[in-house]
Structure formats: structure tokens, C-alpha cells
C-alpha positions as CSV (number, residue, x, y, z in Angstrom):
1,M,-28.6,-1.3,-45.4
2,F,-30.5,1.2,-43.3
3,S,-28.0,4.1,-43.4
4,V,-28.3,6.9,-40.8
5,L,-25.0,8.5,-41.9
6,P,-25.3,12.1,-43.0
7,P,-25.5,12.5,-46.8
8,T,-22.4,13.5,-48.7
9,L,-22.2,16.6,-50.8
10,S,-22.6,14.6,-54.0
11,S,-25.7,12.7,-52.8
12,S,-27.4,15.1,-50.5
13,S,-30.4,15.5,-52.7
14,E,-31.0,11.7,-52.8
15,Q,-32.6,9.5,-50.2
16,S,-30.1,7.3,-48.3
17,P,-30.6,3.7,-49.3
18,R,-32.4,1.7,-46.7
19,P,-34.3,-1.6,-47.0
20,F,-38.0,-1.2,-46.9
21,L,-38.6,-4.0,-44.4
22,V,-36.1,-2.8,-41.7
23,W,-37.1,0.9,-41.9
24,Q,-40.8,0.0,-42.0
25,R,-40.3,-2.2,-38.9
26,I,-38.8,0.7,-37.0
27,I,-41.6,3.1,-38.1
28,D,-44.3,0.5,-37.3
29,W,-42.7,0.0,-33.8
30,A,-42.5,3.7,-33.2
31,Q,-46.1,4.3,-34.1
32,E,-47.3,1.3,-32.1
33,H,-45.5,2.6,-29.0
34,Y,-46.5,6.3,-29.7
35,R,-42.9,7.2,-30.4
36,H,-43.5,8.9,-33.8
37,R,-44.7,12.4,-34.4
38,T,-44.9,15.0,-37.2
39,F,-44.0,18.6,-36.4
40,C,-44.7,22.0,-38.0
41,R,-41.9,24.4,-38.8
42,D,-40.4,26.0,-35.8
43,E,-42.4,23.8,-33.4
44,R,-40.4,22.8,-30.4
45,I,-39.8,19.0,-30.1
46,P,-40.6,17.7,-26.6
47,S,-37.5,16.0,-25.3
48,R,-35.6,14.8,-22.3
49,E,-32.2,13.3,-21.6
50,G,-31.6,9.6,-22.0
51,L,-33.6,9.2,-25.2
52,L,-32.3,8.7,-28.7
53,Y,-34.1,10.7,-31.5
54,L,-34.1,9.8,-35.2
55,V,-35.1,12.3,-37.9
56,Q,-37.2,10.3,-40.4
57,S,-37.8,13.3,-42.7
58,G,-37.4,17.0,-42.7
59,C,-34.8,18.8,-40.6
60,V,-34.3,19.5,-36.9
61,R,-32.6,22.7,-35.5
62,L,-30.6,22.3,-32.3
63,S,-30.0,25.2,-30.0
64,S,-28.7,25.9,-26.5
65,L,-30.5,28.0,-23.9
66,A,-28.7,29.8,-21.2
67,P,-29.6,32.6,-18.7
68,N,-28.8,36.1,-19.9
69,S,-25.8,37.6,-18.2
70,S,-26.5,39.0,-14.8
71,P,-24.5,39.4,-11.5
72,V,-26.5,36.7,-9.7
73,M,-28.4,34.0,-11.4
74,D,-29.7,31.1,-9.2
75,D,-32.4,29.8,-11.5
76,S,-32.0,27.0,-13.9
77,P,-33.0,27.6,-17.6
78,E,-36.1,25.5,-17.1
79,D,-37.3,27.9,-14.4
80,L,-36.9,31.0,-16.4
81,E,-39.2,32.8,-18.9
82,E,-38.2,32.7,-22.5
83,G,-37.3,36.4,-22.4
84,D,-34.7,35.7,-19.7
85,L,-32.8,33.3,-21.9
86,S,-30.3,33.7,-24.6
87,Q,-30.4,31.1,-27.5
88,A,-27.5,30.0,-29.6
89,F,-27.8,28.0,-32.8
90,L,-25.8,24.7,-32.6
91,G,-26.6,23.1,-36.0
92,F,-28.9,21.0,-38.0
93,V,-29.9,17.3,-37.9
94,G,-31.1,16.1,-41.3
95,A,-33.2,13.2,-42.4
96,G,-31.7,9.8,-41.5
97,E,-29.6,11.3,-38.7
98,P,-29.8,10.6,-35.0
99,F,-29.4,13.1,-32.1
100,E,-29.7,13.3,-28.4
101,L,-30.1,16.2,-26.0
102,V,-27.6,16.6,-23.2
103,S,-28.0,19.5,-20.8
104,R,-25.6,20.8,-18.1
105,Q,-26.4,23.8,-16.0
106,P,-26.6,26.6,-16.9
107,L,-27.0,25.3,-20.5
108,T,-30.1,23.5,-21.8
109,M,-30.2,22.0,-25.3
110,V,-33.5,22.3,-27.2
111,A,-34.7,21.0,-30.6
112,H,-37.1,22.6,-33.1
113,S,-38.5,21.5,-36.4
114,H,-36.7,23.6,-39.0
115,A,-38.8,22.4,-41.9
116,D,-42.5,21.8,-42.1
117,Q,-43.7,18.2,-41.8
118,T,-40.6,17.1,-40.0
119,Q,-41.0,13.6,-38.7
120,V,-39.2,12.4,-35.6
121,I,-38.9,9.0,-33.9
122,W,-37.6,8.5,-30.4
123,M,-36.6,5.5,-28.2
124,Y,-34.6,4.5,-25.2
125,W,-31.1,3.4,-25.9
126,N,-31.6,-0.2,-24.7
127,E,-34.4,-0.5,-27.3
128,L,-31.8,-0.3,-30.0
129,D,-30.9,-4.0,-29.1
130,N,-33.9,-4.9,-31.2
131,W,-31.9,-3.9,-34.3
132,P,-28.2,-4.7,-33.6
133,H,-27.0,-3.7,-37.1
134,F,-29.0,-0.4,-36.8
135,R,-27.3,0.2,-33.4
136,R,-23.9,0.1,-35.1
137,E,-25.1,2.5,-37.7
138,V,-26.3,4.9,-35.1
139,M,-23.0,4.8,-33.2
140,E,-21.1,5.4,-36.5
141,A,-23.3,8.4,-37.2
142,F,-22.6,9.9,-33.8
143,R,-18.8,9.3,-34.4
144,Y,-19.2,11.2,-37.7
145,Q,-21.1,14.0,-36.0
146,H,-18.3,14.3,-33.4
147,Q,-15.7,14.7,-36.1
148,R,-17.7,17.5,-37.7
149,K,-18.1,19.2,-34.3
150,L,-14.3,19.2,-34.0
151,L,-14.0,20.9,-37.4
152,L,-16.7,23.4,-36.3
153,L,-14.8,24.2,-33.1
154,S,-11.7,24.8,-35.2
155,A,-13.6,27.2,-37.5
156,L,-15.2,29.1,-34.5
157,G,-11.7,29.5,-33.0
158,Q,-10.7,31.9,-35.7
159,R,-9.9,35.4,-34.4
160,R,-11.6,37.4,-37.1
161,T,-15.4,37.3,-37.4
162,I,-15.4,37.0,-41.2
163,D,-13.2,33.8,-40.9
164,R,-15.6,32.3,-38.4
165,L,-18.6,33.2,-40.6
166,L,-17.0,31.7,-43.7
167,G,-15.8,28.6,-41.9
168,F,-19.2,28.0,-40.3
169,L,-21.1,28.4,-43.6
170,T,-18.7,26.2,-45.4
171,L,-19.1,23.3,-42.9
172,L,-22.9,23.6,-43.0
173,I,-23.0,23.6,-46.8
174,E,-20.4,20.8,-47.2
175,E,-22.6,18.6,-45.0
176,Y,-26.1,19.5,-46.1
177,G,-25.7,21.5,-49.3
178,E,-27.5,20.6,-52.5
179,P,-25.7,21.1,-55.8
180,A,-27.3,23.6,-58.2
181,Q,-25.4,24.2,-61.5
182,D,-22.1,25.8,-60.4
183,K,-23.0,26.4,-56.8
184,V,-24.0,24.4,-53.7
185,C,-26.9,25.8,-51.6
186,L,-28.1,25.2,-48.1
187,P,-31.6,23.7,-48.5
188,W,-33.1,25.5,-45.5
189,P,-33.1,29.2,-44.7
190,L,-31.0,30.4,-41.8
191,T,-31.5,33.9,-40.3
192,H,-28.6,36.3,-39.7
193,A,-29.5,36.3,-36.0
194,Q,-29.1,32.5,-35.9
195,I,-25.8,32.6,-37.7
196,G,-24.6,35.4,-35.3
197,S,-25.5,33.3,-32.2
198,A,-23.5,30.4,-33.6
199,I,-20.3,32.3,-34.4
200,G,-20.4,34.7,-31.4
201,S,-21.4,37.8,-33.2
202,T,-24.4,40.0,-33.8
203,R,-27.1,40.0,-36.5
204,V,-25.9,43.4,-37.8
205,T,-22.3,42.3,-38.1
206,V,-23.3,39.1,-39.9
207,T,-25.5,41.1,-42.4
208,R,-22.5,43.4,-43.1
209,L,-20.0,40.6,-43.6
210,M,-22.3,38.5,-45.7
211,G,-22.8,41.6,-48.0
212,R,-19.0,41.9,-48.2
213,L,-18.7,38.2,-49.1
214,R,-21.4,38.6,-51.8
215,Q,-19.5,41.6,-53.3
216,Q,-16.4,39.4,-53.5
217,G,-18.3,36.6,-55.3
218,M,-17.7,34.2,-52.4
219,L,-21.3,33.8,-51.4
220,E,-24.7,34.0,-53.1
221,I,-28.3,34.3,-51.8
222,Q,-30.9,32.5,-53.7
223,R,-34.7,32.7,-53.5
224,E,-36.2,32.1,-50.0
225,N,-32.9,33.3,-48.5
226,Q,-31.0,30.2,-49.4
227,I,-27.3,30.6,-48.8
228,C,-25.0,29.3,-51.6
229,L,-21.3,29.0,-52.1
230,P,-19.6,28.6,-55.5
231,M,-18.8,25.0,-56.3
232,D,-15.2,25.8,-57.3
233,R,-14.5,27.8,-54.1
234,L,-16.2,25.5,-51.6
235,H,-13.2,23.5,-50.3
236,P,-10.6,26.3,-50.4
237,L,-12.9,28.4,-48.3
238,V,-12.0,26.3,-45.2
239,H,-8.5,27.9,-45.2
240,E,-9.2,31.2,-47.0
241,S,-9.4,34.5,-45.2
242,D,-10.9,37.8,-46.4
């Protein structure tokens, strides 16, 4: 089975099982039709609506762009300079996962490679008919992502910033974390500014609150700024306050 479902906490460090022939057929098709590309870290992935994207390896970072607040703003995000836009971190898409970019004025979704040598495949939706079973897997993966987004919205609905921060980090690490002894760590670095944009706060506030959580033993920072949560506290954190 070619599984595009996100890895679970217990198996996030392992490759999802997929038959060589099916996966290789998709890769060969993508390369033959120039639908396969490798990206450097932080490189923007060219994209447009109506296409399905598949992360073959690495990690993709999704963000939204919107015009900075102003009394009158007639331009669409595509017409503005980068300095005129505010960017909000939306989440990750890991290896084996699909994603699509849907934009509605004044918001525009963008994708960047979050890890070096990230490989992405893209195709039109009707081209999935070439692999009926794979199409079902893709739809199941999107259903799973929708469920996770509902949990994220619930976490971001908390009144206190520290609760939003803890809920956001918990969901990320539950989905993408890699076990390491008595803790679970996010495999990719995430800046305080990116976290702040995701939870509706500032970099300075996130830095202060993360320091507070570290003092309480509820959060650790490993080498290369990897964020970790203690294994025995991971699930209770969803409902725990400061």
C-alpha cells in the first residue's frame, strides 16, 4: 500500500510503507511530465490553485500572506511588495503527505521548503484517475488533515497566550515529533516569530512564555533549536494550563 497518511507519533521516524512499483510509477510519471522538483531550504515552491502537491521527501512549510493593516487597501497580495505583506505560519506538510493551495482575497497561501533537499511532485486532480487506490489514500489524508485543523482551531481559541502556545506546540509534536529517550522532539526548527504568527502573538511574547515553560519543565530546547516536550506530559498538555 502506498500510504500518504501522516505518520503517527510511534512511527514518525520510519518511512511509510509503500510498494516500490506503485511509488516508482508515480515518480517516473512526474519526472517524465516535468512535475518533480527538488528545493533548497526556505525556497518558495511555485504553485497555483487547482493542483495537487505531494511531498516525496523533506518538509514543506505553509504560510498565508495578507496586506498589512491600512485604512484603504485596494491591491491584492500578488500585486504588493514583500515588505507590504504580513505572513502567518499555518503548519507543516511532511513526507508522504498531500497539500493544495487555496487563496481568497485578501489572503494568499504560499509554500516553502522547510528542509533542504525537499522533493515535491504536483499534478492535476483528474490525473489521479491513473491511480484509483492512490486517489482514495489522498482523500483520506485530506480528511485527516481537516480533523487536525479543527483541533488546531480549538487550541488557538484559548484566551490566554500561554495556552495557545502550549496547544499549538503539542499538536505539532503529536503529529510530527520523533521520540528521543523520555521526550518527543519536533524534527525541524521553528522560529519564535513563526510561532507567534501562528498563535496571534509576538516574537518577544513567545520567547518569554517558552522560557517560562522551560523553567516549569514542560518544554525543552535541544540542539539546532529543536523544540521537545516530555513524553509523559505530551497528552495531558492538550488540556493543561499554566
